[in-house]
Backbone as CSV, one residue per row, in Angstrom:
resi,resn,N_x,N_y,N_z,CA_x,CA_y,CA_z,C_x,C_y,C_z
1,MET,-141.572,-133.889,7.358,-140.270,-133.741,6.706,-139.884,-132.279,6.661
2,ASN,-140.699,-131.434,6.255,-140.423,-130.008,6.205,-140.297,-129.429,7.571
3,THR,-141.111,-129.968,8.486,-141.052,-129.458,9.864,-139.713,-129.747,10.486
4,LYS,-139.184,-130.882,10.348,-137.862,-131.230,10.890,-136.807,-130.369,10.276
5,LEU,-136.938,-130.091,9.006,-135.939,-129.286,8.330,-135.964,-127.871,8.856
6,VAL,-137.143,-127.391,9.105,-137.261,-126.033,9.647,-136.628,-125.933,11.017
7,ILE,-136.888,-126.928,11.892,-136.350,-126.943,13.268,-134.841,-127.026,13.218
8,SER,-134.308,-127.855,12.389,-132.850,-127.999,12.290,-132.207,-126.713,11.818
9,LEU,-132.857,-126.080,10.849,-132.308,-124.834,10.322,-132.345,-123.745,11.406
10,SER,-133.372,-123.723,12.188,-133.487,-122.740,13.290,-132.376,-122.934,14.309
11,CYS,-132.150,-124.181,14.660,-131.083,-124.467,15.636,-129.729,-124.056,15.117
12,PHE,-129.515,-124.331,13.809,-128.234,-123.973,13.212,-128.033,-122.476,13.226
13,LEU,-129.062,-121.753,12.919,-128.961,-120.312,12.881,-128.733,-119.756,14.288
14,ALA,-129.399,-120.331,15.287,-129.226,-119.858,16.665,-127.826,-120.104,17.151
15,THR,-127.320,-121.276,16.780,-125.947,-121.602,17.203,-124.953,-120.684,16.529
16,GLY,-125.183,-120.408,15.290,-124.293,-119.488,14.591,-124.324,-118.090,15.163
17,ALA,-125.540,-117.710,15.509,-125.626,-116.357,16.114,-124.877,-116.299,17.411
18,CYS,-124.963,-117.339,18.186,-124.222,-117.359,19.481,-122.724,-117.342,19.235
19,LEU,-122.345,-118.164,18.238,-120.906,-118.219,17.953,-120.430,-116.887,17.385
20,ALA,-121.255,-116.183,16.687,-120.865,-114.888,16.106,-120.726,-113.782,17.169
21,GLN,-121.498,-113.863,18.291,-121.465,-112.828,19.331,-120.309,-112.990,20.278
22,ALA,-119.810,-114.161,20.475,-118.740,-114.401,21.460,-117.492,-113.589,21.185
23,PRO,-116.985,-113.520,19.984,-115.784,-112.713,19.744,-115.986,-111.260,20.043
24,VAL,-117.160,-110.676,19.897,-117.418,-109.266,20.185,-117.256,-108.959,21.641
25,VAL,-117.806,-109.854,22.496,-117.697,-109.656,23.931,-116.253,-109.718,24.382
26,GLU,-115.550,-110.754,23.819,-114.158,-110.892,24.186,-113.359,-109.686,23.708
27,ALA,-113.654,-109.145,22.546,-112.931,-107.970,22.037,-113.170,-106.749,22.913
28,GLN,-114.443,-106.621,23.369,-114.731,-105.479,24.237,-113.981,-105.585,25.557
29,ASN,-113.957,-106.773,26.118,-113.216,-106.977,27.367,-111.733,-106.690,27.179
30,THR,-111.225,-107.117,25.998,-109.813,-106.896,25.734,-109.497,-105.414,25.622
31,VAL,-110.390,-104.673,24.896,-110.209,-103.228,24.765,-110.283,-102.541,26.106
32,SER,-111.285,-103.024,26.927,-111.418,-102.405,28.249,-110.171,-102.674,29.082
33,ALA,-109.663,-103.908,28.977,-108.452,-104.241,29.737,-107.270,-103.428,29.291
34,GLN,-107.165,-103.272,27.909,-106.052,-102.479,27.401,-106.184,-101.008,27.815
35,THR,-107.407,-100.503,27.739,-107.623,-99.093,28.162,-107.283,-98.899,29.625
36,SER,-107.725,-99.932,30.423,-107.437,-99.838,31.852,-105.946,-99.885,32.110
37,SER,-105.242,-100.732,31.331,-103.808,-100.837,31.535,-103.074,-99.560,31.089
38,LEU,-103.618,-98.836,30.113,-103.007,-97.601,29.652,-103.222,-96.475,30.656
39,ARG,-104.349,-96.398,31.348,-104.646,-95.310,32.315,-103.996,-95.522,33.669
40,THR,-103.642,-96.629,34.056,-103.140,-96.930,35.410,-101.857,-96.182,35.733
41,PRO,-100.844,-96.087,34.860,-99.615,-95.332,35.201,-99.898,-93.847,35.444
42,ALA,-100.730,-93.221,34.670,-101.042,-91.802,34.872,-101.732,-91.600,36.212
43,GLN,-102.742,-92.476,36.422,-103.437,-92.354,37.690,-102.496,-92.605,38.858
44,THR,-101.609,-93.585,38.647,-100.638,-93.861,39.704,-99.727,-92.676,39.946
45,ALA,-99.283,-92.043,38.850,-98.403,-90.862,38.974,-99.124,-89.731,39.699
46,ASN,-100.395,-89.552,39.293,-101.175,-88.492,39.964,-101.312,-88.782,41.473
47,ALA,-101.573,-90.055,41.753,-101.726,-90.436,43.160,-100.426,-90.200,43.907
48,GLU,-99.298,-90.575,43.253,-98.013,-90.364,43.924,-97.737,-88.873,44.130
49,ILE,-98.018,-88.081,43.083,-97.817,-86.634,43.207,-98.675,-86.064,44.322
50,GLY,-99.915,-86.499,44.369,-100.805,-86.021,45.439,-100.278,-86.429,46.813
51,GLY,-99.772,-87.657,46.914,-99.203,-88.096,48.180,-97.985,-87.294,48.586
52,MET,-97.092,-87.018,47.598,-95.915,-86.203,47.878,-96.289,-84.796,48.290
53,SER,-97.323,-84.255,47.675,-97.797,-82.913,48.030,-98.268,-82.876,49.483
54,VAL,-98.967,-83.919,49.872,-99.441,-83.974,51.258,-98.276,-84.051,52.226
55,VAL,-97.268,-84.885,51.859,-96.090,-85.048,52.717,-95.348,-83.708,52.833
56,LEU,-95.179,-83.011,51.681,-94.489,-81.740,51.693,-95.222,-80.714,52.566
57,GLU,-96.555,-80.712,52.433,-97.332,-79.799,53.246,-97.155,-80.082,54.734
58,GLN,-97.133,-81.367,55.053,-96.933,-81.747,56.466,-95.557,-81.345,56.957
59,ARG,-94.545,-81.544,56.071,-93.199,-81.154,56.481,-93.070,-79.637,56.618
60,LEU,-93.670,-78.912,55.693,-93.651,-77.465,55.799,-94.332,-76.985,57.081
61,ALA,-95.467,-77.608,57.382,-96.159,-77.243,58.623,-95.310,-77.534,59.828
62,SER,-94.610,-78.701,59.796,-93.715,-79.055,60.902,-92.578,-78.052,61.027
63,LEU,-91.961,-77.668,59.863,-90.885,-76.676,59.912,-91.374,-75.335,60.440
64,GLU,-92.587,-74.939,60.043,-93.135,-73.690,60.538,-93.302,-73.730,62.046
65,ARG,-93.773,-74.886,62.529,-93.936,-75.016,63.974,-92.568,-74.930,64.684
66,ILE,-91.560,-75.594,64.103,-90.232,-75.563,64.692,-89.677,-74.154,64.722
67,VAL,-89.784,-73.460,63.563,-89.304,-72.060,63.480,-90.048,-71.168,64.468
68,GLY,-91.356,-71.348,64.535,-92.130,-70.552,65.469,-91.736,-70.821,66.914
69,SER,-91.475,-72.126,67.227,-91.066,-72.471,68.582,-89.707,-71.862,68.908
70,ARG,-88.776,-71.897,67.954,-87.467,-71.295,68.194,-87.554,-69.795,68.349
71,THR,-88.410,-69.183,67.569,-88.592,-67.741,67.683,-89.133,-67.382,69.070
72,GLU,-90.106,-68.147,69.548,-90.651,-67.891,70.877,-89.600,-68.106,71.947
73,SER,-88.754,-69.163,71.756,-87.688,-69.423,72.719,-86.697,-68.281,72.753
74,GLN,-86.334,-67.796,71.559,-85.403,-66.666,71.502,-85.994,-65.409,72.156
75,GLN,-87.279,-65.217,71.945,-87.922,-64.054,72.547,-87.940,-64.177,74.086
76,ARG,-88.207,-65.412,74.560,-88.210,-65.629,76.009,-86.791,-65.416,76.575
77,LEU,-85.779,-65.960,75.875,-84.425,-65.776,76.332,-84.027,-64.314,76.344
78,GLN,-84.420,-63.588,75.326,-84.108,-62.156,75.270,-84.788,-61.404,76.410
79,ALA,-86.022,-61.820,76.705,-86.746,-61.185,77.813,-86.049,-61.471,79.154
80,GLN,-85.559,-62.724,79.288,-84.825,-63.060,80.496,-83.520,-62.295,80.619
81,VAL,-82.818,-62.144,79.497,-81.582,-61.378,79.491,-81.857,-59.913,79.888
82,ASN,-82.929,-59.357,79.324,-83.283,-57.973,79.650,-83.611,-57.847,81.146
83,GLN,-84.340,-58.855,81.663,-84.698,-58.821,83.070,-83.450,-58.931,83.950
84,LEU,-82.530,-59.812,83.576,-81.267,-59.933,84.324,-80.477,-58.639,84.293
85,GLN,-80.452,-57.991,83.154,-79.745,-56.716,83.052,-80.368,-55.671,83.958
86,ARG,-81.713,-55.656,84.002,-82.392,-54.714,84.898,-82.063,-55.040,86.372
87,ASP,-82.046,-56.359,86.678,-81.718,-56.739,88.069,-80.305,-56.324,88.426
88,ILE,-79.374,-56.512,87.491,-77.983,-56.114,87.752,-77.893,-54.608,87.979
89,ASP,-78.612,-53.838,87.140,-78.600,-52.383,87.317,-79.168,-52.000,88.683
90,GLU,-80.250,-52.678,89.089,-80.848,-52.385,90.396,-79.886,-52.749,91.514
91,MET,-79.170,-53.894,91.354,-78.220,-54.301,92.388,-77.064,-53.288,92.496
92,ARG,-76.599,-52.813,91.331,-75.545,-51.797,91.375,-76.011,-50.542,92.093
93,GLY,-77.227,-50.117,91.754,-77.764,-48.937,92.419,-77.918,-49.166,93.919
94,SER,-78.350,-50.390,94.286,-78.516,-50.700,95.721,-77.182,-50.713,96.433
95,ILE,-76.152,-51.239,95.778,-74.814,-51.260,96.399,-74.307,-49.837,96.598
96,GLU,-74.478,-48.997,95.584,-74.040,-47.627,95.718,-74.803,-46.910,96.828
97,LEU,-76.112,-47.203,96.918,-76.908,-46.578,97.965,-76.457,-47.046,99.351
98,HIS,-76.215,-48.354,99.493,-75.768,-48.878,100.765,-74.414,-48.331,101.155
99,THR,-73.519,-48.169,100.183,-72.212,-47.590,100.469,-72.351,-46.158,100.972
100,HIS,-73.230,-45.415,100.309,-73.455,-44.033,100.742,-74.070,-43.998,102.150
101,GLN,-75.027,-44.901,102.405,-75.646,-44.957,103.725,-74.640,-45.354,104.785
102,LEU,-73.720,-46.248,104.439,-72.696,-46.651,105.399,-71.794,-45.464,105.759
103,GLU,-71.416,-44.694,104.769,-70.602,-43.516,105.042,-71.348,-42.533,105.938
104,LYS,-72.637,-42.335,105.665,-73.424,-41.455,106.512,-73.562,-42.027,107.933
105,LEU,-73.700,-43.358,108.016,-73.827,-43.970,109.321,-72.549,-43.784,110.150
106,LEU,-71.400,-43.949,109.498,-70.144,-43.723,110.203,-70.021,-42.284,110.687
107,GLU,-70.470,-41.342,109.850,-70.404,-39.951,110.246,-71.347,-39.662,111.420
108,ARG,-72.577,-40.223,111.345,-73.518,-40.032,112.472,-72.983,-40.684,113.739
109,GLN,-72.351,-41.850,113.578,-71.789,-42.543,114.733,-70.694,-41.691,115.379
110,ARG,-69.877,-41.080,114.543,-68.819,-40.217,115.092,-69.426,-39.076,115.896
111,ASP,-70.448,-38.418,115.337,-71.097,-37.321,116.059,-71.725,-37.802,117.361
112,LEU,-72.338,-39.003,117.303,-72.968,-39.545,118.510,-71.930,-39.833,119.586
113,PHE,-70.821,-40.413,119.173,-69.757,-40.681,120.141,-69.219,-39.403,120.768
114,LEU,-69.138,-38.377,119.951,-68.692,-37.080,120.487,-69.654,-36.576,121.540
115,GLU,-70.951,-36.679,121.255,-71.951,-36.240,122.232,-71.890,-37.068,123.505
116,ILE,-71.759,-38.392,123.346,-71.678,-39.264,124.524,-70.423,-38.959,125.336
117,ASP,-69.325,-38.756,124.600,-68.066,-38.450,125.287,-68.171,-37.143,126.077
118,LYS,-68.832,-36.171,125.463,-69.011,-34.885,126.146,-69.832,-35.075,127.416
119,GLY,-70.952,-35.826,127.289,-71.794,-36.047,128.456,-71.087,-36.832,129.541
120,PHE,-70.291,-37.813,129.134,-69.561,-38.622,130.099,-68.548,-37.787,130.872
121,ASN,-67.835,-36.930,130.150,-66.813,-36.084,130.821,-67.484,-35.066,131.749
122,SER,-68.634,-34.534,131.339,-69.336,-33.587,132.189,-69.802,-34.283,133.479
123,THR,-70.309,-35.484,133.312,-70.736,-36.243,134.505,-69.574,-36.585,135.385
124,GLN,-68.465,-36.969,134.778,-67.278,-37.300,135.573,-66.769,-36.091,136.328
125,GLN,-66.796,-34.950,135.664,-66.316,-33.713,136.334,-67.262,-33.355,137.488
126,SER,-68.559,-33.460,137.299,-69.516,-33.142,138.364,-69.331,-34.092,139.543
127,THR,-69.135,-35.385,139.242,-68.936,-36.362,140.321,-67.676,-36.063,141.085
128,SER,-66.630,-35.683,140.354,-65.369,-35.352,141.030,-65.539,-34.151,141.934
129,GLU,-66.212,-33.117,141.470,-66.430,-31.931,142.292,-67.277,-32.259,143.508
130,LEU,-68.312,-33.110,143.322,-69.141,-33.484,144.453,-68.320,-34.267,145.484
131,GLY,-67.461,-35.151,145.001,-66.619,-35.908,145.944,-65.669,-35.000,146.713
132,ASP,-65.120,-34.014,146.009,-64.227,-33.065,146.706,-64.959,-32.280,147.770
133,ASN,-66.208,-31.873,147.453,-67.000,-31.114,148.436,-67.293,-31.976,149.670
134,ILE,-67.643,-33.250,149.400,-67.943,-34.126,150.543,-66.694,-34.355,151.381
135,ALA,-65.539,-34.510,150.692,-64.288,-34.735,151.446,-63.947,-33.526,152.282
136,ARG,-64.139,-32.334,151.734,-63.806,-31.127,152.482,-64.719,-30.931,153.675
137,SER,-65.994,-31.338,153.514,-66.930,-31.141,154.623,-66.774,-32.176,155.709
138,THR,-66.343,-33.367,155.377,-66.249,-34.431,156.373,-64.845,-34.579,156.947
139,GLN,-63.826,-34.110,156.254,-62.446,-34.241,156.729,-61.745,-32.902,156.655
140,PRO,-62.100,-31.955,157.523,-61.479,-30.635,157.440,-59.990,-30.686,157.747
141,SER,-59.575,-31.533,158.693,-58.154,-31.571,159.047,-57.330,-32.062,157.857
142,ALA,-57.789,-33.058,157.154,-57.050,-33.576,156.000,-56.969,-32.516,154.912
143,SER,-58.065,-31.769,154.732,-58.080,-30.737,153.728,-57.056,-29.657,154.044
144,VAL,-57.044,-29.259,155.334,-56.087,-28.232,155.747,-54.667,-28.720,155.603
145,ALA,-54.420,-29.999,155.952,-53.079,-30.533,155.890,-52.565,-30.626,154.489
146,SER,-53.477,-30.775,153.539,-53.045,-30.972,152.148,-52.985,-29.698,151.350
147,ARG,-53.349,-28.582,151.956,-53.364,-27.336,151.196,-51.965,-26.954,150.708
148,ALA,-50.964,-27.275,151.476,-49.622,-26.838,151.102,-49.001,-27.729,150.023
149,THR,-49.569,-28.924,149.792,-48.940,-29.860,148.870,-49.750,-30.126,147.624
150,SER,-51.056,-29.754,147.617,-51.903,-30.143,146.482,-52.355,-29.028,145.558
151,PRO,-51.972,-27.757,145.710,-52.453,-26.753,144.759,-52.043,-27.026,143.342
152,LEU,-50.813,-27.480,143.101,-50.369,-27.742,141.745,-51.163,-28.870,141.112
153,ASP,-51.438,-29.925,141.943,-52.256,-31.044,141.408,-53.660,-30.546,141.071
154,ALA,-54.195,-29.675,141.878,-55.544,-29.155,141.606,-55.545,-28.350,140.312
155,VAL,-54.502,-27.545,140.113,-54.422,-26.732,138.902,-54.289,-27.644,137.677
156,ASN,-53.423,-28.665,137.814,-53.244,-29.585,136.687,-54.535,-30.329,136.354
157,SER,-55.290,-30.697,137.427,-56.545,-31.409,137.205,-57.544,-30.503,136.483
158,ALA,-57.658,-29.255,136.970,-58.576,-28.314,136.317,-58.123,-28.009,134.897
159,GLY,-56.806,-27.851,134.698,-56.281,-27.604,133.371,-56.491,-28.768,132.443
160,GLU,-56.389,-29.967,132.947,-56.621,-31.172,132.143,-58.024,-31.215,131.594
161,GLN,-59.001,-31.069,132.489,-60.383,-31.099,132.066,-60.722,-29.958,131.122
162,GLU,-60.192,-28.761,131.442,-60.484,-27.610,130.608,-59.886,-27.753,129.213
163,SER,-58.647,-28.264,129.175,-57.973,-28.454,127.879,-58.738,-29.459,127.015
164,TYR,-59.136,-30.556,127.628,-59.864,-31.579,126.863,-61.225,-31.060,126.407
165,GLN,-61.917,-30.370,127.327,-63.240,-29.878,127.002,-63.172,-28.815,125.905
166,ASN,-62.158,-27.997,125.913,-61.998,-26.978,124.872,-61.805,-27.635,123.507
167,ALA,-61.015,-28.705,123.475,-60.786,-29.408,122.214,-62.082,-30.042,121.721
168,VAL,-62.846,-30.608,122.645,-64.127,-31.225,122.259,-65.113,-30.176,121.759
169,ASN,-65.134,-29.012,122.432,-66.052,-27.973,122.046,-65.753,-27.421,120.645
170,LEU,-64.483,-27.463,120.244,-64.155,-27.032,118.895,-64.853,-27.909,117.856
171,ILE,-65.132,-29.167,118.206,-65.826,-30.068,117.293,-67.345,-29.914,117.426
172,LEU,-67.832,-29.979,118.673,-69.278,-30.012,118.884,-69.950,-28.650,118.696
173,LYS,-69.345,-27.634,119.240,-69.993,-26.321,119.224,-69.563,-25.488,118.003
174,ASP,-68.256,-25.361,117.846,-67.743,-24.461,116.815,-67.658,-25.111,115.441
175,ARG,-67.647,-26.441,115.409,-67.477,-27.162,114.118,-66.201,-26.757,113.412
176,ASP,-65.215,-26.374,114.186,-63.931,-25.947,113.629,-62.963,-27.137,113.711
177,TYR,-63.046,-28.016,112.707,-62.267,-29.237,112.733,-60.778,-29.000,112.500
178,VAL,-60.442,-27.875,111.875,-59.027,-27.581,111.631,-58.330,-27.209,112.952
179,LYS,-58.946,-26.333,113.732,-58.356,-25.929,114.998,-58.418,-27.043,116.048
180,ALA,-59.355,-27.960,115.888,-59.483,-29.035,116.857,-58.260,-29.964,116.817
181,VAL,-57.609,-30.081,115.665,-56.439,-30.979,115.557,-55.311,-30.507,116.478
182,PRO,-54.832,-29.271,116.396,-53.764,-28.845,117.314,-54.219,-28.806,118.772
183,ALA,-55.520,-28.607,119.004,-56.021,-28.599,120.383,-55.863,-29.966,121.028
184,PHE,-56.232,-31.028,120.300,-56.053,-32.365,120.821,-54.576,-32.744,120.929
185,GLN,-53.776,-32.281,119.977,-52.344,-32.552,120.041,-51.730,-31.907,121.254
186,ALA,-52.150,-30.679,121.585,-51.638,-30.013,122.762,-52.073,-30.729,124.039
187,PHE,-53.289,-31.199,124.072,-53.771,-31.928,125.238,-52.941,-33.190,125.456
188,LEU,-52.702,-33.950,124.379,-51.942,-35.180,124.513,-50.501,-34.936,124.912
189,ALA,-49.938,-33.825,124.435,-48.558,-33.500,124.832,-48.475,-33.112,126.296
190,GLN,-49.513,-32.429,126.830,-49.500,-31.964,128.196,-49.982,-33.006,129.189
191,PHE,-50.934,-33.833,128.739,-51.517,-34.853,129.649,-51.476,-36.218,128.979
192,PRO,-50.290,-36.816,128.873,-50.211,-38.107,128.168,-50.816,-39.272,128.924
193,ASN,-51.016,-39.120,130.228,-51.548,-40.224,131.058,-52.906,-39.897,131.648
194,SER,-53.636,-39.024,131.013,-54.970,-38.643,131.509,-55.971,-39.775,131.250
195,ASP,-57.039,-39.737,131.996,-58.138,-40.710,131.733,-58.775,-40.443,130.376
196,SER,-58.657,-39.218,129.893,-59.221,-38.859,128.592,-58.248,-39.060,127.438
197,THR,-57.044,-39.547,127.746,-56.038,-39.722,126.707,-56.496,-40.665,125.574
198,PRO,-57.053,-41.828,125.865,-57.498,-42.699,124.760,-58.556,-42.055,123.881
199,ASN,-59.489,-41.308,124.534,-60.507,-40.619,123.744,-59.884,-39.529,122.871
200,ALA,-58.897,-38.831,123.434,-58.225,-37.767,122.681,-57.487,-38.363,121.482
201,HIS,-56.830,-39.508,121.673,-56.150,-40.159,120.547,-57.180,-40.554,119.458
202,TYR,-58.320,-41.057,119.897,-59.332,-41.486,118.931,-59.872,-40.319,118.141
203,TRP,-60.258,-39.249,118.824,-60.864,-38.135,118.103,-59.851,-37.376,117.237
204,LEU,-58.614,-37.353,117.690,-57.575,-36.770,116.839,-57.387,-37.632,115.595
205,GLY,-57.400,-38.951,115.768,-57.310,-39.840,114.588,-58.476,-39.675,113.646
206,GLN,-59.672,-39.460,114.232,-60.869,-39.282,113.414,-60.787,-37.987,112.593
207,LEU,-60.300,-36.931,113.229,-60.150,-35.647,112.522,-59.148,-35.775,111.391
208,LEU,-58.026,-36.453,111.651,-57.019,-36.622,110.607,-57.527,-37.549,109.490
209,TYR,-58.324,-38.539,109.885,-58.915,-39.448,108.885,-59.862,-38.697,107.967
210,ASN,-60.663,-37.796,108.541,-61.581,-37.007,107.713,-60.836,-36.086,106.766
211,GLN,-59.630,-35.684,107.147,-58.787,-34.881,106.281,-57.993,-35.733,105.311
212,GLN,-58.204,-37.047,105.336,-57.513,-38.004,104.493,-55.996,-38.022,104.765
213,ASN,-55.637,-37.629,105.962,-54.263,-37.743,106.397,-54.128,-39.109,107.070
214,TYR,-54.083,-40.143,106.232,-54.203,-41.507,106.729,-52.989,-41.938,107.560
215,SER,-51.822,-41.482,107.211,-50.629,-41.942,107.920,-50.640,-41.487,109.374
216,GLU,-50.966,-40.213,109.629,-51.035,-39.709,111.002,-52.254,-40.242,111.741
217,ALA,-53.338,-40.407,111.014,-54.533,-40.976,111.642,-54.250,-42.415,112.106
218,LYS,-53.512,-43.143,111.305,-53.160,-44.521,111.662,-52.377,-44.565,112.950
219,VAL,-51.482,-43.571,113.170,-50.693,-43.519,114.420,-51.614,-43.381,115.624
220,GLN,-52.601,-42.504,115.524,-53.495,-42.252,116.656,-54.376,-43.477,116.960
221,PHE,-54.945,-44.077,115.926,-55.789,-45.259,116.146,-54.964,-46.444,116.664
222,THR,-53.712,-46.539,116.237,-52.855,-47.595,116.721,-52.560,-47.435,118.214
223,GLN,-52.410,-46.183,118.656,-52.216,-45.897,120.071,-53.381,-46.458,120.895
224,VAL,-54.591,-46.182,120.447,-55.764,-46.666,121.171,-55.827,-48.196,121.145
225,ALA,-55.578,-48.790,119.982,-55.706,-50.245,119.835,-54.672,-50.999,120.637
226,ASN,-53.437,-50.452,120.757,-52.344,-51.196,121.392,-52.132,-50.820,122.851
227,ARG,-52.347,-49.545,123.201,-52.055,-49.092,124.563,-53.256,-49.154,125.489
228,PHE,-54.424,-48.933,124.942,-55.632,-48.812,125.785,-56.617,-49.915,125.400
229,THR,-56.281,-51.133,125.811,-57.086,-52.306,125.401,-58.469,-52.320,126.072
230,ASN,-58.621,-51.581,127.154,-59.924,-51.540,127.843,-60.752,-50.318,127.435
231,SER,-60.269,-49.528,126.519,-60.980,-48.335,126.101,-62.209,-48.704,125.271
232,PRO,-63.328,-48.038,125.490,-64.533,-48.273,124.656,-64.318,-47.828,123.205
233,LYS,-63.235,-47.071,122.973,-62.936,-46.619,121.617,-62.063,-47.593,120.848
234,ARG,-61.665,-48.690,121.492,-60.727,-49.599,120.816,-61.357,-50.302,119.616
235,SER,-62.594,-50.755,119.725,-63.232,-51.428,118.591,-63.386,-50.513,117.399
236,ASP,-63.741,-49.230,117.666,-63.854,-48.266,116.580,-62.469,-47.970,115.981
237,SER,-61.449,-47.944,116.826,-60.105,-47.687,116.334,-59.634,-48.811,115.403
238,LEU,-59.927,-50.042,115.781,-59.561,-51.174,114.913,-60.308,-51.102,113.585
239,LEU,-61.587,-50.721,113.653,-62.352,-50.574,112.418,-61.749,-49.492,111.536
240,LYS,-61.378,-48.375,112.141,-60.788,-47.286,111.361,-59.445,-47.702,110.766
241,LEU,-58.675,-48.488,111.483,-57.420,-48.993,110.932,-57.671,-49.844,109.693
242,GLY,-58.747,-50.654,109.751,-59.106,-51.442,108.572,-59.510,-50.564,107.392
243,LEU,-60.283,-49.506,107.670,-60.707,-48.606,106.604,-59.508,-47.863,106.007
244,ILE,-58.549,-47.514,106.861,-57.356,-46.842,106.333,-56.582,-47.767,105.411
245,GLU,-56.389,-49.022,105.837,-55.675,-49.970,104.989,-56.419,-50.201,103.685
246,LYS,-57.718,-50.243,103.747,-58.520,-50.428,102.532,-58.372,-49.215,101.616
247,SER,-58.356,-48.021,102.184,-58.251,-46.786,101.384,-56.893,-46.701,100.689
248,THR,-55.884,-47.302,101.328,-54.535,-47.231,100.732,-54.215,-48.451,99.899
249,GLY,-55.186,-49.327,99.709,-55.006,-50.482,98.798,-54.520,-51.750,99.458
250,ASN,-54.317,-51.758,100.769,-53.874,-52.956,101.455,-55.085,-53.796,101.892
251,VAL,-55.652,-54.497,100.954,-56.917,-55.196,101.191,-56.742,-56.329,102.196
252,GLN,-55.648,-57.072,102.102,-55.445,-58.198,102.993,-55.282,-57.713,104.442
253,GLU,-54.507,-56.655,104.634,-54.343,-56.093,105.995,-55.666,-55.523,106.498
254,ALA,-56.415,-54.896,105.603,-57.721,-54.340,106.006,-58.654,-55.457,106.473
255,ASN,-58.712,-56.539,105.726,-59.569,-57.657,106.117,-59.131,-58.258,107.442
256,SER,-57.831,-58.225,107.728,-57.344,-58.721,109.022,-57.875,-57.884,110.173
257,PHE,-57.880,-56.562,110.003,-58.443,-55.696,111.054,-59.940,-55.908,111.197
258,PHE,-60.649,-56.020,110.072,-62.093,-56.221,110.122,-62.412,-57.532,110.861
259,GLN,-61.655,-58.582,110.577,-61.891,-59.852,111.232,-61.559,-59.790,112.723
260,GLN,-60.558,-58.988,113.074,-60.206,-58.816,114.487,-61.359,-58.137,115.242
261,VAL,-61.965,-57.142,114.632,-63.114,-56.490,115.277,-64.239,-57.478,115.485
262,ILE,-64.530,-58.317,114.484,-65.614,-59.290,114.585,-65.315,-60.325,115.671
263,ASN,-64.054,-60.754,115.769,-63.692,-61.783,116.746,-63.710,-61.256,118.178
264,GLU,-63.231,-60.025,118.368,-63.094,-59.500,119.721,-64.325,-58.753,120.204
265,TYR,-65.136,-58.205,119.268,-66.354,-57.448,119.638,-67.511,-57.929,118.782
266,PRO,-67.928,-59.178,118.945,-68.886,-59.774,117.983,-70.269,-59.132,117.980
267,ASP,-70.699,-58.553,119.096,-72.069,-58.003,119.164,-72.097,-56.484,119.092
268,SER,-71.022,-55.887,118.637,-70.959,-54.438,118.613,-71.302,-53.880,117.233
269,THR,-71.590,-52.596,117.209,-71.834,-51.908,115.933,-70.605,-51.924,115.035
270,PRO,-69.385,-51.684,115.569,-68.210,-51.792,114.684,-68.053,-53.185,114.059
271,ALA,-68.451,-54.241,114.801,-68.367,-55.591,114.219,-69.331,-55.757,113.068
272,ARG,-70.533,-55.169,113.183,-71.491,-55.256,112.081,-70.961,-54.501,110.857
273,LEU,-70.380,-53.328,111.097,-69.803,-52.563,109.986,-68.613,-53.284,109.362
274,ALA,-67.820,-53.951,110.211,-66.691,-54.731,109.690,-67.173,-55.893,108.842
275,SER,-68.274,-56.532,109.234,-68.850,-57.629,108.441,-69.294,-57.132,107.075
276,GLN,-69.882,-55.934,107.047,-70.298,-55.373,105.766,-69.086,-55.092,104.864
277,GLN,-68.000,-54.629,105.489,-66.808,-54.377,104.705,-66.231,-55.667,104.127
278,LEU,-66.240,-56.725,104.928,-65.757,-58.024,104.430,-66.658,-58.548,103.323
279,ALA,-67.967,-58.328,103.472,-68.881,-58.790,102.426,-68.666,-58.029,101.123
280,ASN,-68.379,-56.750,101.216,-68.124,-55.965,100.022,-66.820,-56.367,99.343
């Protein structure tokens, strides 16, 4: 009887103890849940702030890269602009140099033509004298028969060559370009139909051109271009006519003369010079 009572009392106490502990566990869980619910917004805010900070840093880094790229592009563009400016300066200097060289080339060409002309006339004169000697030795009767009728022609022939040679020597030997002008004018007035007439017109035009007397120089070069179409000086005369028109501002007329030289004398030095003038 007492034993059963003791067992029953023990069971009752154990059950009570269990029932008494259950609310404590539930209360702790509730407190933990409430604490967890109170901390979540702060942690969430911190997490969001941290995320925004990362995004801002990424955006700043991206902007820095963009700014750096633009700066490099601007620097490259500025370097290219500087290089282009240097190239332009070099091209200007080259054009000025080529223009100066062209002027020197024209001057050297003039001197060379003078030398060639002098040699040609000397050869022509020697050949003529040799032919006269041969004629006198092989045909004495004809020589005797013509003595009464040809002295004036002989004097005129000698005077023609001497007059032309004197004018040429004023350029080649004496370098007296001022006196050479009236010398050639006198030759042309006295011997308008000489074989040396086209050359005399050309060199007179060249002398006047060098003195910048373009109007009178144009008259002389026009004589060669229009009257003496077979003269070796015709291509140079056409070129000089173009240069005169260019010097006086008639660009269209100048280009017409330059193109005429190229069309009629395509493989000549004047044609190459005319092409350079058209290119300029």
